[in-house]
N, CA, C, O and the ligand as a Tripos MOL2 file, in Angstrom:
@<TRIPOS>MOLECULE
protein
  305   303    77     0     0
PROTEIN
NO_CHARGES

@<TRIPOS>ATOM
      1 N          14.6610    3.8640   -6.6490 N.3       1 MET1
      2 CA         13.6480    4.5350   -7.6050 C.3       1 MET1
      3 C          14.4360    5.3590   -8.6400 C.2       1 MET1
      4 O          15.3480    6.1100   -8.2960 O.2       1 MET1
      5 N          14.0530    5.1930   -9.9200 N.am      2 THR2
      6 CA         14.6460    6.0050  -10.9100 C.3       2 THR2
      7 C          13.7280    7.1260  -11.4390 C.2       2 THR2
      8 O          12.5120    7.0630  -11.2570 O.2       2 THR2
      9 N          14.2760    8.0970  -12.0590 N.am      3 ALA3
     10 CA         13.4660    9.2650  -12.4710 C.3       3 ALA3
     11 C          12.4620    8.9240  -13.6010 C.2       3 ALA3
     12 O          11.4800    9.6360  -13.8090 O.2       3 ALA3
     13 N          12.7360    7.8200  -14.3180 N.am      4 ASP4
     14 CA         11.8910    7.5830  -15.4880 C.3       4 ASP4
     15 C          10.6800    6.6140  -15.1100 C.2       4 ASP4
     16 O           9.9980    6.1150  -16.0050 O.2       4 ASP4
     17 N          10.4400    6.3710  -13.8120 N.am      5 GLN5
     18 CA          9.3140    5.6040  -13.4750 C.3       5 GLN5
     19 C           8.0130    6.4330  -13.6960 C.2       5 GLN5
     20 O           7.9720    7.6460  -13.4890 O.2       5 GLN5
     21 N           6.9510    5.6940  -14.1330 N.am      6 PRO6
     22 CA          5.7330    6.4110  -14.3980 C.3       6 PRO6
     23 C           5.0960    6.9220  -13.1660 C.2       6 PRO6
     24 O           5.2670    6.3230  -12.1040 O.2       6 PRO6
     25 N           4.3530    8.0200  -13.2390 N.am      7 ARG7
     26 CA          3.6740    8.6060  -12.0520 C.3       7 ARG7
     27 C           2.1780    8.5470  -12.2540 C.2       7 ARG7
     28 O           1.6800    8.4550  -13.3760 O.2       7 ARG7
     29 N           1.4640    8.6040  -11.1200 N.am      8 ASN8
     30 CA          0.0030    8.6780  -11.1590 C.3       8 ASN8
     31 C          -0.6180    7.4000  -11.7960 C.2       8 ASN8
     32 O          -1.6760    7.4770  -12.4210 O.2       8 ASN8
     33 N           0.0260    6.2640  -11.6380 N.am      9 GLU9
     34 CA         -0.5150    4.9940  -12.1050 C.3       9 GLU9
     35 C          -0.7360    4.0420  -10.9370 C.2       9 GLU9
     36 O          -0.6230    2.8290  -11.1110 O.2       9 GLU9
     37 N          -1.0520    4.5650   -9.7370 N.am     10 GLY10
     38 CA         -1.1390    3.7420   -8.5970 C.3      10 GLY10
     39 C           0.2470    3.6070   -7.9210 C.2      10 GLY10
     40 O           1.2770    4.0440   -8.4350 O.2      10 GLY10
     41 N           0.1950    2.9780   -6.7500 N.am     11 PRO11
     42 CA          1.4270    2.8020   -5.9730 C.3      11 PRO11
     43 C           2.4420    1.9320   -6.7290 C.2      11 PRO11
     44 O           2.0620    1.1030   -7.5560 O.2      11 PRO11
     45 N           3.7960    2.1380   -6.4250 N.am     12 ILE12
     46 CA          4.8540    1.2980   -6.9710 C.3      12 ILE12
     47 C           4.9710    0.2000   -5.9400 C.2      12 ILE12
     48 O           4.9980    0.4240   -4.7300 O.2      12 ILE12
     49 N           5.0380   -0.9740   -6.4770 N.am     13 ILE13
     50 CA          5.2490   -2.1710   -5.6100 C.3      13 ILE13
     51 C           6.4240   -2.9420   -5.9850 C.2      13 ILE13
     52 O           6.8970   -2.8170   -7.1150 O.2      13 ILE13
     53 N           6.9430   -3.7510   -5.1020 N.am     14 GLN14
     54 CA          8.0670   -4.6600   -5.3650 C.3      14 GLN14
     55 C           7.4340   -6.0790   -5.2010 C.2      14 GLN14
     56 O           6.8530   -6.4210   -4.1710 O.2      14 GLN14
     57 N           7.5930   -6.8860   -6.3100 N.am     15 CYS15
     58 CA          7.1170   -8.2180   -6.2140 C.3      15 CYS15
     59 C           7.7930   -9.0120   -5.0730 C.2      15 CYS15
     60 O           9.0200   -9.0870   -5.0110 O.2      15 CYS15
     61 N           6.9670   -9.6140   -4.1560 N.am     16 PRO16
     62 CA          7.5690  -10.3490   -3.0830 C.3      16 PRO16
     63 C           8.2770  -11.6130   -3.4620 C.2      16 PRO16
     64 O           9.0050  -12.2020   -2.6620 O.2      16 PRO16
     65 N           8.0500  -12.0490   -4.7500 N.am     17 VAL17
     66 CA          8.6910  -13.2760   -5.1430 C.3      17 VAL17
     67 C          10.0680  -12.9900   -5.8590 C.2      17 VAL17
     68 O          11.1000  -13.5410   -5.4760 O.2      17 VAL17
     69 N          10.0390  -12.1290   -6.8860 N.am     18 CYS18
     70 CA         11.2550  -11.8920   -7.6920 C.3      18 CYS18
     71 C          11.8860  -10.5170   -7.4780 C.2      18 CYS18
     72 O          12.9570  -10.2000   -7.9960 O.2      18 CYS18
     73 N          11.1710   -9.7250   -6.6950 N.am     19 ARG19
     74 CA         11.6910   -8.3510   -6.3150 C.3      19 ARG19
     75 C          11.6010   -7.3360   -7.4770 C.2      19 ARG19
     76 O          12.1360   -6.2330   -7.3610 O.2      19 ARG19
     77 N          10.9510   -7.6800   -8.5610 N.am     20 ALA20
     78 CA         10.7580   -6.6780   -9.6990 C.3      20 ALA20
     79 C           9.9430   -5.4540   -9.2110 C.2      20 ALA20
     80 O           8.8850   -5.6210   -8.6030 O.2      20 ALA20
     81 N          10.4110   -4.2950   -9.4650 N.am     21 THR21
     82 CA          9.6590   -3.0950   -9.1070 C.3      21 THR21
     83 C           8.7500   -2.6940  -10.2510 C.2      21 THR21
     84 O           9.1900   -2.6380  -11.4000 O.2      21 THR21
     85 N           7.4680   -2.4100   -9.9510 N.am     22 GLN22
     86 CA          6.5080   -2.1180  -11.0140 C.3      22 GLN22
     87 C           5.3400   -1.3880  -10.4140 C.2      22 GLN22
     88 O           5.1630   -1.3800   -9.1960 O.2      22 GLN22
     89 N           4.5140   -0.7540  -11.2850 N.am     23 THR23
     90 CA          3.2550   -0.2140  -10.8420 C.3      23 THR23
     91 C           2.3160   -1.3350  -10.4100 C.2      23 THR23
     92 O           2.4310   -2.4630  -10.8880 O.2      23 THR23
     93 N           1.3950   -1.0270   -9.5130 N.am     24 ALA24
     94 CA          0.4840   -2.0550   -8.9620 C.3      24 ALA24
     95 C          -0.2300   -2.7310  -10.1010 C.2      24 ALA24
     96 O          -0.8190   -2.0540  -10.9450 O.2      24 ALA24
     97 N          -0.1980   -4.0330  -10.1510 N.am     25 ARG25
     98 CA         -0.8950   -4.8710  -11.1870 C.3      25 ARG25
     99 C          -1.2840   -6.1780  -10.5770 C.2      25 ARG25
    100 O          -0.8220   -6.5460   -9.4970 O.2      25 ARG25
    101 N          -2.1500   -6.8870  -11.2870 N.am     26 GLN26
    102 CA         -2.6550   -8.1770  -10.7770 C.3      26 GLN26
    103 C          -1.6310   -9.3030  -10.8650 C.2      26 GLN26
    104 O          -1.6240  -10.2070  -10.0300 O.2      26 GLN26
    105 N          -0.7460   -9.2450  -11.9030 N.am     27 VAL27
    106 CA          0.2300  -10.3340  -12.1080 C.3      27 VAL27
    107 C           1.5840   -9.6320  -12.3150 C.2      27 VAL27
    108 O           1.6610   -8.5930  -12.9700 O.2      27 VAL27
    109 N           2.6740  -10.2360  -11.7320 N.am     28 CYS28
    110 CA          3.9600   -9.6700  -11.8670 C.3      28 CYS28
    111 C           4.4020   -9.7490  -13.3180 C.2      28 CYS28
    112 O           4.2340  -10.7670  -13.9910 O.2      28 CYS28
    113 N           4.9880   -8.6120  -13.7910 N.am     29 ARG29
    114 CA          5.4020   -8.5600  -15.2030 C.3      29 ARG29
    115 C           6.5710   -9.4240  -15.5140 C.2      29 ARG29
    116 O           6.7850   -9.8140  -16.6620 O.2      29 ARG29
    117 N           7.4050   -9.7580  -14.4040 N.am     30 ARG30
    118 CA          8.5520  -10.6110  -14.7010 C.3      30 ARG30
    119 C           8.2950  -12.1150  -14.4340 C.2      30 ARG30
    120 O           8.6310  -12.9600  -15.2630 O.2      30 ARG30
    121 N           7.6870  -12.4400  -13.2510 N.am     31 CYS31
    122 CA          7.6460  -13.8360  -12.9360 C.3      31 CYS31
    123 C           6.2250  -14.3940  -12.9320 C.2      31 CYS31
    124 O           5.9810  -15.5700  -12.6600 O.2      31 CYS31
    125 N           5.2780  -13.4610  -13.2570 N.am     32 SER32
    126 CA          3.7940  -13.9550  -13.3790 C.3      32 SER32
    127 C           3.2190  -14.3830  -12.0360 C.2      32 SER32
    128 O           2.2190  -15.1010  -12.0260 O.2      32 SER32
    129 N           3.7790  -13.9930  -10.9230 N.am     33 ALA33
    130 CA          3.1760  -14.2770   -9.6450 C.3      33 ALA33
    131 C           1.8940  -13.5310   -9.5370 C.2      33 ALA33
    132 O           1.8000  -12.4060  -10.0290 O.2      33 ALA33
    133 N           0.8520  -14.1290   -8.8880 N.am     34 ASP34
    134 CA         -0.4270  -13.4790   -8.6280 C.3      34 ASP34
    135 C          -0.2540  -12.4460   -7.5000 C.2      34 ASP34
    136 O          -0.0010  -12.7920   -6.3460 O.2      34 ASP34
    137 N          -0.3960  -11.1920   -7.8710 N.am     35 LEU35
    138 CA         -0.1550  -10.1360   -6.9250 C.3      35 LEU35
    139 C          -1.4570   -9.4940   -6.4480 C.2      35 LEU35
    140 O          -1.3990   -8.4590   -5.7840 O.2      35 LEU35
    141 N          -2.6140  -10.0490   -6.7510 N.am     36 ALA36
    142 CA         -3.8870   -9.3940   -6.4780 C.3      36 ALA36
    143 C          -4.0520   -9.1240   -5.0040 C.2      36 ALA36
    144 O          -4.3970   -8.0040   -4.6280 O.2      36 ALA36
    145 N          -3.8180  -10.1120   -4.1480 N.am     37 LEU37
    146 CA         -4.0080   -9.8490   -2.7040 C.3      37 LEU37
    147 C          -2.9740   -8.9130   -2.1670 C.2      37 LEU37
    148 O          -3.2890   -8.0470   -1.3510 O.2      37 LEU37
    149 N          -1.7210   -9.0610   -2.6090 N.am     38 PHE38
    150 CA         -0.6480   -8.2120   -2.2410 C.3      38 PHE38
    151 C          -0.9440   -6.7280   -2.5610 C.2      38 PHE38
    152 O          -0.7190   -5.8500   -1.7280 O.2      38 PHE38
    153 N          -1.4550   -6.4680   -3.7880 N.am     39 VAL39
    154 CA         -1.7910   -5.0850   -4.1460 C.3      39 VAL39
    155 C          -2.9360   -4.5840   -3.3360 C.2      39 VAL39
    156 O          -2.9180   -3.4350   -2.8950 O.2      39 VAL39
    157 N          -3.9730   -5.4300   -3.1120 N.am     40 ARG40
    158 CA         -5.0940   -4.9270   -2.3220 C.3      40 ARG40
    159 C          -4.7000   -4.5680   -0.9370 C.2      40 ARG40
    160 O          -5.1790   -3.5670   -0.4040 O.2      40 ARG40
    161 N          -3.7970   -5.3870   -0.2910 N.am     41 THR41
    162 CA         -3.3170   -5.0740    0.9970 C.3      41 THR41
    163 C          -2.4960   -3.7690    1.0340 C.2      41 THR41
    164 O          -2.5860   -2.9830    1.9780 O.2      41 THR41
    165 N          -1.6980   -3.5700   -0.0210 N.am     42 ARG42
    166 CA         -0.8290   -2.3940   -0.0410 C.3      42 ARG42
    167 C          -1.7400   -1.1190   -0.1780 C.2      42 ARG42
    168 O          -1.5320   -0.1040    0.4880 O.2      42 ARG42
    169 N          -2.7170   -1.2350   -1.0460 N.am     43 ILE43
    170 CA         -3.6070   -0.0770   -1.3020 C.3      43 ILE43
    171 C          -4.3840    0.2080   -0.0660 C.2      43 ILE43
    172 O          -4.5900    1.3770    0.2610 O.2      43 ILE43
    173 N          -4.8450   -0.8230    0.6660 N.am     44 SER44
    174 CA         -5.6120   -0.6880    1.8820 C.3      44 SER44
    175 C          -4.7270   -0.0150    2.9280 C.2      44 SER44
    176 O          -5.2010    0.8850    3.6210 O.2      44 SER44
    177 N          -3.4510   -0.4140    3.0720 N.am     45 GLY45
    178 CA         -2.6120    0.1930    4.0070 C.3      45 GLY45
    179 C          -2.3230    1.5950    3.7500 C.2      45 GLY45
    180 O          -2.2450    2.3840    4.6920 O.2      45 GLY45
    181 N          -2.1440    1.9950    2.4490 N.am     46 LEU46
    182 CA         -1.8640    3.3630    2.0740 C.3      46 LEU46
    183 C          -3.1170    4.2240    2.3820 C.2      46 LEU46
    184 O          -2.9730    5.3490    2.8590 O.2      46 LEU46
    185 N          -4.3340    3.7190    2.1190 N.am     47 ALA47
    186 CA         -5.5460    4.4510    2.3780 C.3      47 ALA47
    187 C          -5.6930    4.6800    3.9280 C.2      47 ALA47
    188 O          -6.0490    5.7680    4.3810 O.2      47 ALA47
    189 N          -5.4030    3.6140    4.6950 N.am     48 ALA48
    190 CA         -5.5390    3.7010    6.1510 C.3      48 ALA48
    191 C          -4.5480    4.7060    6.6870 C.2      48 ALA48
    192 O          -4.8930    5.4730    7.5870 O.2      48 ALA48
    193 N          -3.3220    4.7360    6.1710 N.am     49 ARG49
    194 CA         -2.3110    5.7910    6.6280 C.3      49 ARG49
    195 C          -2.7950    7.1630    6.2640 C.2      49 ARG49
    196 O          -2.6230    8.1110    7.0310 O.2      49 ARG49
    197 N          -3.3980    7.2840    5.1060 N.am     50 ARG50
    198 CA         -3.8800    8.6540    4.7130 C.3      50 ARG50
    199 C          -5.0500    9.0680    5.6390 C.2      50 ARG50
    200 O          -5.1780   10.2340    6.0110 O.2      50 ARG50
    201 N          -5.9060    8.0690    6.0010 N.am     51 ARG51
    202 CA         -7.0730    8.4080    6.8680 C.3      51 ARG51
    203 C          -6.5290    8.6950    8.2960 C.2      51 ARG51
    204 O          -7.0680    9.5310    9.0210 O.2      51 ARG51
    205 N          -5.4660    7.9900    8.6660 N.am     52 LEU52
    206 CA         -4.8630    8.2570   10.0210 C.3      52 LEU52
    207 C          -4.2890    9.6440   10.0900 C.2      52 LEU52
    208 O          -4.4300   10.3130   11.1140 O.2      52 LEU52
    209 N          -3.6420   10.1030    9.0310 N.am     53 ALA53
    210 CA         -3.1450   11.4580    8.9750 C.3      53 ALA53
    211 C          -4.2740   12.4950    9.1570 C.2      53 ALA53
    212 O          -4.1380   13.4900    9.8700 O.2      53 ALA53
    213 N          -5.3950   12.2040    8.4720 N.am     54 GLU54
    214 CA         -6.4600   13.0820    8.5770 C.3      54 GLU54
    215 C          -7.1160   13.1200    9.9450 C.2      54 GLU54
    216 O          -7.5800   14.1560   10.4210 O.2      54 GLU54
    217 N          -7.1330   11.8820   10.5840 N.am     55 ALA55
    218 CA         -7.6910   11.8110   11.9290 C.3      55 ALA55
    219 C          -6.7660   12.6390   12.9710 C.2      55 ALA55
    220 O          -7.2380   13.3230   13.8800 O.2      55 ALA55
    221 N          -5.4190   12.4850   12.7180 N.am     56 VAL56
    222 CA         -4.5680   13.2360   13.6440 C.3      56 VAL56
    223 C          -4.7790   14.7010   13.3920 C.2      56 VAL56
    224 O          -4.8610   15.4610   14.3580 O.2      56 VAL56
    225 N          -4.8730   15.1530   12.1600 N.am     57 ALA57
    226 CA         -5.0770   16.5720   11.9070 C.3      57 ALA57
    227 C          -6.3920   17.0810   12.4930 C.2      57 ALA57
    228 O          -6.4800   18.2300   12.9260 O.2      57 ALA57
    229 N          -7.4370   16.2030   12.5050 N.am     58 ALA58
    230 CA         -8.7050   16.6350   12.9900 C.3      58 ALA58
    231 C          -8.8440   16.4210   14.5360 C.2      58 ALA58
    232 O          -9.8130   16.8770   15.1420 O.2      58 ALA58
    233 N          -7.8770   15.7340   15.1390 N.am     59 GLY59
    234 CA         -7.8810   15.5200   16.5440 C.3      59 GLY59
    235 C          -8.9180   14.4070   16.9430 C.2      59 GLY59
    236 O          -9.4520   14.4210   18.0530 O.2      59 GLY59
    237 N          -9.1640   13.5180   16.0760 N.am     60 ASP60
    238 CA        -10.1850   12.4880   16.2620 C.3      60 ASP60
    239 C          -9.4990   11.2720   16.9050 C.2      60 ASP60
    240 O          -8.9690   10.4120   16.2020 O.2      60 ASP60
    241 N          -9.5140   11.2050   18.2610 N.am     61 ALA61
    242 CA         -8.7720   10.1660   18.9440 C.3      61 ALA61
    243 C          -9.3800    8.7600   18.7230 C.2      61 ALA61
    244 O          -8.6570    7.7650   18.6980 O.2      61 ALA61
    245 N         -10.6280    8.6990   18.5750 N.am     62 VAL62
    246 CA        -11.3120    7.4190   18.3220 C.3      62 VAL62
    247 C         -10.8880    6.8100   16.9730 C.2      62 VAL62
    248 O         -10.5260    5.6360   16.8850 O.2      62 VAL62
    249 N         -10.9450    7.6510   15.9260 N.am     63 ALA63
    250 CA        -10.4880    7.1850   14.6000 C.3      63 ALA63
    251 C          -9.0690    6.8360   14.5940 C.2      63 ALA63
    252 O          -8.6720    5.8580   13.9600 O.2      63 ALA63
    253 N          -8.2230    7.6450   15.3210 N.am     64 GLN64
    254 CA         -6.7690    7.3470   15.3490 C.3      64 GLN64
    255 C          -6.5770    5.9430   15.9930 C.2      64 GLN64
    256 O          -5.8210    5.1410   15.4450 O.2      64 GLN64
    257 N          -7.2060    5.6330   17.0830 N.am     65 ALA65
    258 CA         -7.0390    4.3530   17.7410 C.3      65 ALA65
    259 C          -7.5080    3.2240   16.8480 C.2      65 ALA65
    260 O          -6.8820    2.1650   16.8340 O.2      65 ALA65
    261 N          -8.5750    3.4080   16.1080 N.am     66 ARG66
    262 CA         -9.0790    2.3860   15.2540 C.3      66 ARG66
    263 C          -8.1450    2.1560   14.0830 C.2      66 ARG66
    264 O          -7.8970    1.0010   13.7400 O.2      66 ARG66
    265 N          -7.6400    3.1430   13.4820 N.am     67 LEU67
    266 CA         -6.7630    3.0530   12.3080 C.3      67 LEU67
    267 C          -5.3970    2.4650   12.7540 C.2      67 LEU67
    268 O          -4.8530    1.5910   12.0790 O.2      67 LEU67
    269 N          -4.8660    2.9340   13.8560 N.am     68 GLN68
    270 CA         -3.6120    2.3400   14.3140 C.3      68 GLN68
    271 C          -3.7510    0.8600   14.6230 C.2      68 GLN68
    272 O          -2.8470    0.0690   14.3560 O.2      68 GLN68
    273 N          -4.9160    0.4910   15.2000 N.am     69 GLY69
    274 CA         -5.1120   -0.9520   15.4260 C.3      69 GLY69
    275 C          -5.1570   -1.7100   14.1670 C.2      69 GLY69
    276 O          -4.6300   -2.8190   14.0880 O.2      69 GLY69
    277 N          -5.8010   -1.1250   13.1260 N.am     70 TYR70
    278 CA         -5.9150   -1.8130   11.8140 C.3      70 TYR70
    279 C          -4.5140   -1.9010   11.1850 C.2      70 TYR70
    280 O          -4.1700   -2.9480   10.6370 O.2      70 TYR70
    281 N          -3.7210   -0.8690   11.2450 N.am     71 LEU71
    282 CA         -2.4180   -0.9020   10.6240 C.3      71 LEU71
    283 C          -1.4840   -1.8900   11.3190 C.2      71 LEU71
    284 O          -0.6650   -2.5470   10.6770 O.2      71 LEU71
    285 N          -1.6250   -1.9830   12.6580 N.am     72 ARG72
    286 CA         -0.8060   -2.9810   13.4110 C.3      72 ARG72
    287 C          -1.1940   -4.3640   12.9570 C.2      72 ARG72
    288 O          -0.3300   -5.2090   12.7230 O.2      72 ARG72
    289 N          -2.5200   -4.6120   12.8270 N.am     73 TRP73
    290 CA         -2.9780   -5.9390   12.4060 C.3      73 TRP73
    291 C          -2.4880   -6.2370   10.9710 C.2      73 TRP73
    292 O          -2.0730   -7.3560   10.6690 O.2      73 TRP73
    293 N          -2.5470   -5.1890   10.0720 N.am     74 LEU74
    294 CA         -2.2470   -5.4000    8.7210 C.3      74 LEU74
    295 C          -0.6890   -5.6890    8.5290 C.2      74 LEU74
    296 O          -0.3040   -6.4980    7.6850 O.2      74 LEU74
    297 N           0.1440   -5.0200    9.3160 N.am     75 HIS75
    298 CA          1.5340   -5.1710    9.1010 C.3      75 HIS75
    299 C           2.2300   -6.1030   10.1180 C.2      75 HIS75
    300 O           3.4350   -6.3430   10.0490 O.2      75 HIS75
    301 N           1.4500   -6.5950   11.0280 N.am     76 GLY76
    302 CA          2.0360   -7.5480   11.9600 C.3      76 GLY76
    303 C           2.8030   -6.9620   13.0640 C.2      76 GLY76
    304 O           3.3360   -7.6910   13.9000 O.2      76 GLY76
    305 ZN          7.7440  -11.2520   -9.6320 Zn       77 ZN77
@<TRIPOS>BOND
     1     1     2 1
     2     2     3 1
     3     3     4 2
     4     3     5 am
     5     5     6 1
     6     6     7 1
     7     7     8 2
     8     7     9 am
     9     9    10 1
    10    10    11 1
    11    11    12 2
    12    11    13 am
    13    13    14 1
    14    14    15 1
    15    15    16 2
    16    15    17 am
    17    17    18 1
    18    18    19 1
    19    19    20 2
    20    19    21 am
    21    21    22 1
    22    22    23 1
    23    23    24 2
    24    23    25 am
    25    25    26 1
    26    26    27 1
    27    27    28 2
    28    27    29 am
    29    29    30 1
    30    30    31 1
    31    31    32 2
    32    31    33 am
    33    33    34 1
    34    34    35 1
    35    35    36 2
    36    35    37 am
    37    37    38 1
    38    38    39 1
    39    39    40 2
    40    39    41 am
    41    41    42 1
    42    42    43 1
    43    43    44 2
    44    43    45 am
    45    45    46 1
    46    46    47 1
    47    47    48 2
    48    47    49 am
    49    49    50 1
    50    50    51 1
    51    51    52 2
    52    51    53 am
    53    53    54 1
    54    54    55 1
    55    55    56 2
    56    55    57 am
    57    57    58 1
    58    58    59 1
    59    59    60 2
    60    59    61 am
    61    61    62 1
    62    62    63 1
    63    63    64 2
    64    63    65 am
    65    65    66 1
    66    66    67 1
    67    67    68 2
    68    67    69 am
    69    69    70 1
    70    70    71 1
    71    71    72 2
    72    71    73 am
    73    73    74 1
    74    74    75 1
    75    75    76 2
    76    75    77 am
    77    77    78 1
    78    78    79 1
    79    79    80 2
    80    79    81 am
    81    81    82 1
    82    82    83 1
    83    83    84 2
    84    83    85 am
    85    85    86 1
    86    86    87 1
    87    87    88 2
    88    87    89 am
    89    89    90 1
    90    90    91 1
    91    91    92 2
    92    91    93 am
    93    93    94 1
    94    94    95 1
    95    95    96 2
    96    95    97 am
    97    97    98 1
    98    98    99 1
    99    99   100 2
   100    99   101 am
   101   101   102 1
   102   102   103 1
   103   103   104 2
   104   103   105 am
   105   105   106 1
   106   106   107 1
   107   107   108 2
   108   107   109 am
   109   109   110 1
   110   110   111 1
   111   111   112 2
   112   111   113 am
   113   113   114 1
   114   114   115 1
   115   115   116 2
   116   115   117 am
   117   117   118 1
   118   118   119 1
   119   119   120 2
   120   119   121 am
   121   121   122 1
   122   122   123 1
   123   123   124 2
   124   123   125 am
   125   125   126 1
   126   126   127 1
   127   127   128 2
   128   127   129 am
   129   129   130 1
   130   130   131 1
   131   131   132 2
   132   131   133 am
   133   133   134 1
   134   134   135 1
   135   135   136 2
   136   135   137 am
   137   137   138 1
   138   138   139 1
   139   139   140 2
   140   139   141 am
   141   141   142 1
   142   142   143 1
   143   143   144 2
   144   143   145 am
   145   145   146 1
   146   146   147 1
   147   147   148 2
   148   147   149 am
   149   149   150 1
   150   150   151 1
   151   151   152 2
   152   151   153 am
   153   153   154 1
   154   154   155 1
   155   155   156 2
   156   155   157 am
   157   157   158 1
   158   158   159 1
   159   159   160 2
   160   159   161 am
   161   161   162 1
   162   162   163 1
   163   163   164 2
   164   163   165 am
   165   165   166 1
   166   166   167 1
   167   167   168 2
   168   167   169 am
   169   169   170 1
   170   170   171 1
   171   171   172 2
   172   171   173 am
   173   173   174 1
   174   174   175 1
   175   175   176 2
   176   175   177 am
   177   177   178 1
   178   178   179 1
   179   179   180 2
   180   179   181 am
   181   181   182 1
   182   182   183 1
   183   183   184 2
   184   183   185 am
   185   185   186 1
   186   186   187 1
   187   187   188 2
   188   187   189 am
   189   189   190 1
   190   190   191 1
   191   191   192 2
   192   191   193 am
   193   193   194 1
   194   194   195 1
   195   195   196 2
   196   195   197 am
   197   197   198 1
   198   198   199 1
   199   199   200 2
   200   199   201 am
   201   201   202 1
   202   202   203 1
   203   203   204 2
   204   203   205 am
   205   205   206 1
   206   206   207 1
   207   207   208 2
   208   207   209 am
   209   209   210 1
   210   210   211 1
   211   211   212 2
   212   211   213 am
   213   213   214 1
   214   214   215 1
   215   215   216 2
   216   215   217 am
   217   217   218 1
   218   218   219 1
   219   219   220 2
   220   219   221 am
   221   221   222 1
   222   222   223 1
   223   223   224 2
   224   223   225 am
   225   225   226 1
   226   226   227 1
   227   227   228 2
   228   227   229 am
   229   229   230 1
   230   230   231 1
   231   231   232 2
   232   231   233 am
   233   233   234 1
   234   234   235 1
   235   235   236 2
   236   235   237 am
   237   237   238 1
   238   238   239 1
   239   239   240 2
   240   239   241 am
   241   241   242 1
   242   242   243 1
   243   243   244 2
   244   243   245 am
   245   245   246 1
   246   246   247 1
   247   247   248 2
   248   247   249 am
   249   249   250 1
   250   250   251 1
   251   251   252 2
   252   251   253 am
   253   253   254 1
   254   254   255 1
   255   255   256 2
   256   255   257 am
   257   257   258 1
   258   258   259 1
   259   259   260 2
   260   259   261 am
   261   261   262 1
   262   262   263 1
   263   263   264 2
   264   263   265 am
   265   265   266 1
   266   266   267 1
   267   267   268 2
   268   267   269 am
   269   269   270 1
   270   270   271 1
   271   271   272 2
   272   271   273 am
   273   273   274 1
   274   274   275 1
   275   275   276 2
   276   275   277 am
   277   277   278 1
   278   278   279 1
   279   279   280 2
   280   279   281 am
   281   281   282 1
   282   282   283 1
   283   283   284 2
   284   283   285 am
   285   285   286 1
   286   286   287 1
   287   287   288 2
   288   287   289 am
   289   289   290 1
   290   290   291 1
   291   291   292 2
   292   291   293 am
   293   293   294 1
   294   294   295 1
   295   295   296 2
   296   295   297 am
   297   297   298 1
   298   298   299 1
   299   299   300 2
   300   299   301 am
   301   301   302 1
   302   302   303 1
   303   303   304 2
@<TRIPOS>SUBSTRUCTURE
     1 MET1         2 RESIDUE 1 A MET
     2 THR2         6 RESIDUE 1 A THR
     3 ALA3        10 RESIDUE 1 A ALA
     4 ASP4        14 RESIDUE 1 A ASP
     5 GLN5        18 RESIDUE 1 A GLN
     6 PRO6        22 RESIDUE 1 A PRO
     7 ARG7        26 RESIDUE 1 A ARG
     8 ASN8        30 RESIDUE 1 A ASN
     9 GLU9        34 RESIDUE 1 A GLU
    10 GLY10       38 RESIDUE 1 A GLY
    11 PRO11       42 RESIDUE 1 A PRO
    12 ILE12       46 RESIDUE 1 A ILE
    13 ILE13       50 RESIDUE 1 A ILE
    14 GLN14       54 RESIDUE 1 A GLN
    15 CYS15       58 RESIDUE 1 A CYS
    16 PRO16       62 RESIDUE 1 A PRO
    17 VAL17       66 RESIDUE 1 A VAL
    18 CYS18       70 RESIDUE 1 A CYS
    19 ARG19       74 RESIDUE 1 A ARG
    20 ALA20       78 RESIDUE 1 A ALA
    21 THR21       82 RESIDUE 1 A THR
    22 GLN22       86 RESIDUE 1 A GLN
    23 THR23       90 RESIDUE 1 A THR
    24 ALA24       94 RESIDUE 1 A ALA
    25 ARG25       98 RESIDUE 1 A ARG
    26 GLN26      102 RESIDUE 1 A GLN
    27 VAL27      106 RESIDUE 1 A VAL
    28 CYS28      110 RESIDUE 1 A CYS
    29 ARG29      114 RESIDUE 1 A ARG
    30 ARG30      118 RESIDUE 1 A ARG
    31 CYS31      122 RESIDUE 1 A CYS
    32 SER32      126 RESIDUE 1 A SER
    33 ALA33      130 RESIDUE 1 A ALA
    34 ASP34      134 RESIDUE 1 A ASP
    35 LEU35      138 RESIDUE 1 A LEU
    36 ALA36      142 RESIDUE 1 A ALA
    37 LEU37      146 RESIDUE 1 A LEU
    38 PHE38      150 RESIDUE 1 A PHE
    39 VAL39      154 RESIDUE 1 A VAL
    40 ARG40      158 RESIDUE 1 A ARG
    41 THR41      162 RESIDUE 1 A THR
    42 ARG42      166 RESIDUE 1 A ARG
    43 ILE43      170 RESIDUE 1 A ILE
    44 SER44      174 RESIDUE 1 A SER
    45 GLY45      178 RESIDUE 1 A GLY
    46 LEU46      182 RESIDUE 1 A LEU
    47 ALA47      186 RESIDUE 1 A ALA
    48 ALA48      190 RESIDUE 1 A ALA
    49 ARG49      194 RESIDUE 1 A ARG
    50 ARG50      198 RESIDUE 1 A ARG
    51 ARG51      202 RESIDUE 1 A ARG
    52 LEU52      206 RESIDUE 1 A LEU
    53 ALA53      210 RESIDUE 1 A ALA
    54 GLU54      214 RESIDUE 1 A GLU
    55 ALA55      218 RESIDUE 1 A ALA
    56 VAL56      222 RESIDUE 1 A VAL
    57 ALA57      226 RESIDUE 1 A ALA
    58 ALA58      230 RESIDUE 1 A ALA
    59 GLY59      234 RESIDUE 1 A GLY
    60 ASP60      238 RESIDUE 1 A ASP
    61 ALA61      242 RESIDUE 1 A ALA
    62 VAL62      246 RESIDUE 1 A VAL
    63 ALA63      250 RESIDUE 1 A ALA
    64 GLN64      254 RESIDUE 1 A GLN
    65 ALA65      258 RESIDUE 1 A ALA
    66 ARG66      262 RESIDUE 1 A ARG
    67 LEU67      266 RESIDUE 1 A LEU
    68 GLN68      270 RESIDUE 1 A GLN
    69 GLY69      274 RESIDUE 1 A GLY
    70 TYR70      278 RESIDUE 1 A TYR
    71 LEU71      282 RESIDUE 1 A LEU
    72 ARG72      286 RESIDUE 1 A ARG
    73 TRP73      290 RESIDUE 1 A TRP
    74 LEU74      294 RESIDUE 1 A LEU
    75 HIS75      298 RESIDUE 1 A HIS
    76 GLY76      302 RESIDUE 1 A GLY
    77 ZN77       305 GROUP 0 **** ****
């Protein structure tokens, strides 16, 4: 990561095809790969991790188990 990367424009992703680093977008800026599903999966994982942290802070064991199961499924 470099200091001149834009902030607050969504998560930074790395294209799984050409490895170009960029803000989340539908199509890779370098190789034009369709990143729509990749970006949706990444955003969903980040949201689940944030909700998991909230569930841990709140002591909600049911939500923790559900979110941990989802994250295991998502990341294999
Ligand atoms: Zn690419």
